[in-house]
Kinemage of the C-alpha trace (Angstrom):
@kinemage 1
@onewidth
@group {chain A} dominant
@subgroup {mainchain}
@vectorlist {calphas} color= white
{ca met a 1} P -33.285 62.420 -23.708
{ca pro a 2} L -30.873 64.855 -22.037
{ca lys a 3} L -29.092 67.386 -24.211
{ca ser a 4} L -25.459 66.651 -25.048
{ca phe a 5} L -22.401 68.927 -25.118
{ca lys a 6} L -18.813 68.393 -26.263
{ca his a 7} L -15.599 70.189 -25.287
{ca ser a 8} L -11.963 69.542 -26.237
{ca gly a 9} L -10.255 72.526 -24.611
{ca asp a 10} L -8.091 73.095 -21.566
{ca met a 11} L -9.598 72.557 -18.125
{ca gly a 12} L -10.006 76.288 -17.544
{ca asp a 13} L -11.861 76.602 -20.865
{ca ile a 14} L -14.260 73.883 -19.718
{ca ile a 15} L -14.975 75.668 -16.439
{ca phe a 16} L -15.624 78.921 -18.329
{ca ser a 17} L -18.048 77.071 -20.649
{ca leu a 18} L -20.368 76.078 -17.817
{ca pro a 19} L -22.581 79.214 -17.859
{ca ala a 20} L -23.493 78.369 -21.466
{ca ile a 21} L -24.288 74.750 -20.573
{ca arg a 22} L -26.442 75.906 -17.670
{ca ala a 23} L -28.275 78.465 -19.810
{ca leu a 24} L -29.033 75.802 -22.434
{ca gly a 25} L -30.665 73.551 -19.852
{ca gly a 26} L -27.729 71.260 -19.059
{ca gly a 27} L -27.269 67.606 -19.835
{ca val a 28} L -24.440 65.190 -20.638
{ca leu a 29} L -20.979 66.698 -21.094
{ca tyr a 30} L -18.630 64.787 -23.406
{ca leu a 31} L -14.935 65.636 -23.026
{ca asp a 32} L -12.367 64.679 -25.645
{ca pro a 33} L -9.486 62.661 -24.123
{ca lys a 34} L -7.431 63.405 -27.244
{ca gly a 35} L -7.660 67.147 -26.611
{ca gly a 36} L -9.116 67.954 -30.005
{ca asp a 37} L -6.484 66.099 -32.015
{ca gly a 38} L -7.407 66.536 -35.681
{ca asn a 39} L -9.920 69.313 -34.982
{ca pro a 40} L -9.015 72.358 -37.144
{ca leu a 41} L -10.293 74.650 -34.381
{ca met a 42} L -7.613 73.314 -32.034
{ca lys a 43} L -4.589 75.012 -33.545
{ca trp a 44} L -2.422 74.477 -30.469
{ca ala a 45} L -3.483 70.897 -29.671
{ca asp a 46} L 0.039 69.519 -30.208
{ca lys a 47} L 1.913 72.428 -28.603
{ca thr a 48} L 0.811 72.655 -24.975
{ca arg a 49} L 1.205 70.638 -21.796
{ca thr a 50} L -2.310 71.691 -20.792
{ca arg a 51} L -3.938 69.643 -23.543
{ca leu a 52} L -7.003 67.724 -22.328
{ca thr a 53} L -6.332 64.055 -21.539
{ca ala a 54} L -8.186 61.148 -19.957
{ca ala a 55} L -6.355 61.874 -16.693
{ca ser a 56} L -7.434 65.503 -16.619
{ca ile a 57} L -11.023 64.521 -17.459
{ca asp a 58} L -10.996 62.041 -14.555
{ca ser a 59} L -9.756 64.826 -12.274
{ca leu a 60} L -12.477 67.236 -13.422
{ca lys a 61} L -15.349 64.765 -13.398
{ca pro a 62} L -16.164 64.671 -9.636
{ca leu a 63} L -16.581 68.458 -9.535
{ca leu a 64} L -18.590 68.581 -12.742
{ca leu a 65} L -20.997 65.883 -11.557
{ca leu a 66} L -21.843 67.996 -8.506
{ca gln a 67} L -23.291 70.711 -10.706
{ca pro a 68} L -27.086 70.398 -10.914
{ca tyr a 69} L -27.102 71.036 -14.672
{ca ile a 70} L -24.586 68.265 -15.501
{ca thr a 71} L -26.253 64.855 -15.647
{ca asp a 72} L -23.172 62.881 -16.697
{ca val a 73} L -19.575 63.302 -17.883
{ca gln a 74} L -18.192 60.911 -20.478
{ca tyr a 75} L -15.261 60.611 -22.852
{ca trp a 76} L -16.096 61.849 -26.332
{ca glu a 77} L -15.326 59.155 -28.899
{ca gly a 78} L -17.167 60.535 -31.882
{ca gln a 79} L -20.699 60.383 -30.487
{ca pro a 80} L -23.200 62.825 -32.036
{ca ile a 81} L -23.805 65.853 -29.818
{ca asp a 82} L -26.300 68.685 -29.697
{ca phe a 83} L -23.934 71.526 -28.801
{ca asp a 84} L -20.280 71.812 -29.867
{ca leu a 85} L -18.597 73.999 -27.260
{ca asp a 86} L -15.338 74.002 -29.230
{ca leu a 87} L -16.942 76.605 -31.488
{ca phe a 88} L -16.140 79.188 -28.808
{ca arg a 89} L -12.790 79.563 -30.544
{ca cys a 90} L -14.550 81.236 -33.476
{ca his a 91} L -15.608 84.034 -31.121
{ca val a 92} L -12.325 84.682 -29.312
{ca arg a 93} L -11.256 88.310 -29.563
{ca lys a 94} L -8.476 90.117 -27.741
{ca his a 95} L -10.697 91.770 -25.157
{ca asn a 96} L -13.573 89.351 -24.511
{ca asn a 97} L -13.576 86.735 -21.800
{ca leu a 98} L -13.894 83.012 -22.373
{ca ser a 99} L -17.350 82.641 -20.850
{ca asp a 100} L -18.643 85.319 -23.223
{ca cys a 101} L -17.099 83.430 -26.148
{ca his a 102} L -19.015 80.278 -25.250
{ca leu a 103} L -22.263 82.190 -24.740
{ca ala a 104} L -21.834 83.942 -28.098
{ca val a 105} L -21.806 80.613 -29.965
{ca phe a 106} L -25.446 80.058 -29.024
{ca gly a 107} L -26.643 83.660 -29.022
{ca leu a 108} L -26.898 83.790 -25.221
{ca pro a 109} L -26.521 87.025 -23.242
{ca asn a 110} L -23.293 87.718 -21.363
{ca ser a 111} L -25.321 88.190 -18.181
{ca glu a 112} L -25.536 84.400 -17.881
{ca arg a 113} L -22.016 84.420 -16.383
{ca asp a 114} L -22.752 87.124 -13.802
{ca thr a 115} L -24.018 84.667 -11.180
{ca ala a 116} L -22.006 81.837 -9.620
{ca trp a 117} L -22.082 78.687 -11.748
{ca leu a 118} L -20.083 76.345 -9.514
{ca thr a 119} L -21.467 74.529 -6.477
{ca val a 120} L -18.642 73.380 -4.212
{ca pro a 121} L -19.577 71.487 -1.025
{ca glu a 122} L -17.563 71.144 2.178
{ca pro a 123} L -15.023 73.972 1.805
{ca ile a 124} L -11.572 73.096 3.120
{ca arg a 125} L -10.085 75.654 5.492
{ca val a 126} L -6.405 75.868 6.378
{ca glu a 127} L -5.672 77.143 9.861
{ca gly a 128} L -4.195 80.633 9.876
{ca lys a 129} L -4.518 81.072 6.103
{ca thr a 130} L -7.118 83.192 4.312
{ca ile a 131} L -5.631 83.597 0.812
{ca cys a 132} L -4.765 81.028 -1.846
{ca ile a 133} L -2.189 81.923 -4.481
{ca ser a 134} L -1.704 80.326 -7.894
{ca arg a 135} L 0.654 81.334 -10.684
{ca thr a 136} L 1.169 79.017 -13.630
{ca val a 137} L 4.090 79.250 -16.051
{ca arg a 138} L 1.801 80.756 -18.724
{ca cys a 139} L -0.113 84.064 -18.891
{ca his a 140} L 2.143 86.436 -16.954
{ca gly a 141} L 1.795 90.197 -17.090
{ca asn a 142} L 2.770 91.941 -13.847
{ca his a 143} L 5.949 90.761 -12.146
{ca gly a 144} L 6.053 93.938 -10.084
{ca phe a 145} L 2.735 93.212 -8.413
{ca trp a 146} L 4.126 90.029 -6.897
{ca glu a 147} L 7.410 91.650 -5.867
{ca leu a 148} L 5.529 94.333 -3.946
{ca ser a 149} L 2.721 92.167 -2.560
{ca met a 150} L 4.451 89.025 -1.359
{ca pro a 151} L 5.759 90.430 1.961
{ca leu a 152} L 2.112 91.163 2.897
{ca leu a 153} L 0.591 88.026 1.361
{ca lys a 154} L 3.057 85.403 2.567
{ca pro a 155} L 1.997 85.124 6.255
{ca ile a 156} L -1.659 84.430 5.419
{ca ser a 157} L -1.357 82.492 2.145
{ca ile a 158} L -0.866 79.038 0.679
{ca phe a 159} L 0.113 78.066 -2.869
{ca leu a 160} L -2.171 75.901 -5.011
{ca gly a 161} L -1.164 74.261 -8.274
{ca leu a 162} L 1.459 71.875 -9.571
{ca pro a 163} L 4.669 71.227 -7.591
{ca lys a 164} L 6.763 72.638 -10.458
{ca glu a 165} L 4.670 75.843 -10.460
{ca his a 166} L 5.311 76.226 -6.737
{ca glu a 167} L 9.024 75.615 -7.242
{ca ile a 168} L 9.216 78.285 -9.949
{ca phe a 169} L 7.197 80.760 -7.875
{ca val a 170} L 9.469 80.362 -4.853
{ca tyr a 171} L 12.568 80.643 -7.045
{ca thr a 172} L 11.242 83.727 -8.851
{ca phe a 173} L 10.049 85.757 -5.868
{ca gly a 174} L 12.229 84.416 -3.064
{ca his a 175} L 9.411 83.653 -0.618
{ca asp a 176} L 9.008 80.104 0.669
{ca leu a 177} L 5.221 80.081 0.456
{ca pro a 178} L 3.618 76.912 1.938
{ca tyr a 179} L 2.495 74.460 -0.747
{ca his a 180} L -0.916 72.776 -0.375
{ca pro a 181} L -1.250 69.685 -2.611
{ca thr a 182} L -4.653 68.554 -3.890
{ca lys a 183} L -5.586 65.174 -5.354
{ca asp a 184} L -8.074 66.352 -8.000
{ca val a 185} L -9.974 69.408 -9.231
{ca leu a 186} L -12.778 68.888 -6.715
{ca glu a 187} L -10.371 69.091 -3.786
{ca leu a 188} L -8.688 72.083 -5.416
{ca ala a 189} L -12.071 73.826 -5.672
{ca arg a 190} L -12.904 72.970 -2.048
{ca val a 191} L -9.703 74.644 -0.848
{ca ile a 192} L -10.427 77.754 -2.933
{ca ala a 193} L -13.969 77.774 -1.534
{ca gly a 194} L -12.567 77.743 1.999
{ca met a 195} L -10.407 80.818 1.453
{ca glu a 196} L -11.443 84.459 1.722
{ca gln a 197} L -9.601 85.464 -1.458
{ca phe a 198} L -7.854 84.059 -4.520
{ca val a 199} L -4.760 85.798 -5.904
{ca gly a 200} L -3.257 84.517 -9.131
{ca asn a 201} L -3.009 84.627 -12.888
{ca gln a 202} L -5.226 83.409 -15.733
{ca cys a 203} L -5.444 79.662 -15.077
{ca leu a 204} L -7.705 76.807 -13.951
{ca gln a 205} L -7.583 77.970 -10.337
{ca his a 206} L -8.740 81.432 -11.370
{ca ala a 207} L -11.577 79.887 -13.406
{ca leu a 208} L -12.712 77.968 -10.322
{ca ala a 209} L -12.567 81.094 -8.155
{ca glu a 210} L -14.553 83.069 -10.733
{ca gly a 211} L -17.094 80.266 -11.055
{ca met a 212} L -17.733 80.606 -7.310
{ca lys a 213} L -17.602 84.422 -7.519
{ca lys a 214} L -14.903 84.538 -4.858
{ca asn a 215} L -13.088 87.725 -3.983
{ca leu a 216} L -10.012 87.708 -6.194
{ca ile a 217} L -7.062 89.587 -7.602
{ca asn a 218} L -6.055 88.471 -11.089
{ca glu a 219} L -2.759 89.150 -12.860
{ca val a 220} L -3.888 90.214 -16.326
{ca tyr a 221} L -2.230 88.607 -19.342
{ca pro a 222} L -1.768 91.611 -21.671
{ca leu a 223} L -1.371 89.566 -24.872
{ca his a 224} L -4.850 88.062 -24.429
{ca pro a 225} L -6.775 89.155 -21.304
{ca ala a 226} L -9.356 86.389 -21.702
{ca ala a 227} L -10.586 86.119 -18.119
{ca val a 228} L -11.600 89.627 -17.026
{ca phe a 229} L -15.008 89.766 -15.320
{ca thr a 230} L -16.183 93.219 -14.284
{ca arg a 231} L -17.883 92.744 -10.921
{ca asp a 232} L -17.672 93.603 -7.241
{ca gly a 233} L -14.936 91.642 -5.516
{ca ala a 234} L -12.777 91.107 -8.612
{ca lys a 235} L -9.683 93.241 -9.132
{ca tyr a 236} L -7.196 93.095 -12.005
{ca val a 237} L -3.549 94.136 -11.936
């Protein structure tokens, strides 16, 4: 019987949990379409638009199934599981990253997240563009970086994310950066894989870039810098 895992968190949290799943031998990943409703660990389950849903699970599933340590992805409907990944919330501190939190639940070393944990086939390349930019409406910390960098980044960049995020980015910084829509998380990951560098804030797109160990620049969220990985090719501003 394969081992079983359960997660109820945001999509980025799930991506950051994958080193722990891999280290534990992999298996079936159950994802909660109710986003942890009723789970005392999920204090913000009714207060965020990023809450896990059936639609977001369906978007994640094709990418997750490509990982050699994931044998299946199913909705969690109360089935017994071997490893409760939601316990990572008991290990969240101000200055540790989310992969380390998941590893800590099971007494695993932080080094498990130092090698790429995402396999992404058939990278998508966009002619004339080498950088993908993402900036969600949460987790901001360095407006000045974008003000100074956009004149240099704009000619070689595309924007990945939700249409509203793109609209807000263009409005905020005054640069009409080309928007590149994607149909699901797998396509999103393929575009990131096809770029030379990711530039963005703490979000799903950053989690995907880190999972592939892409060159990246990350806008640090000072209130809770939960996605800082000290390694070559990763810079934080």
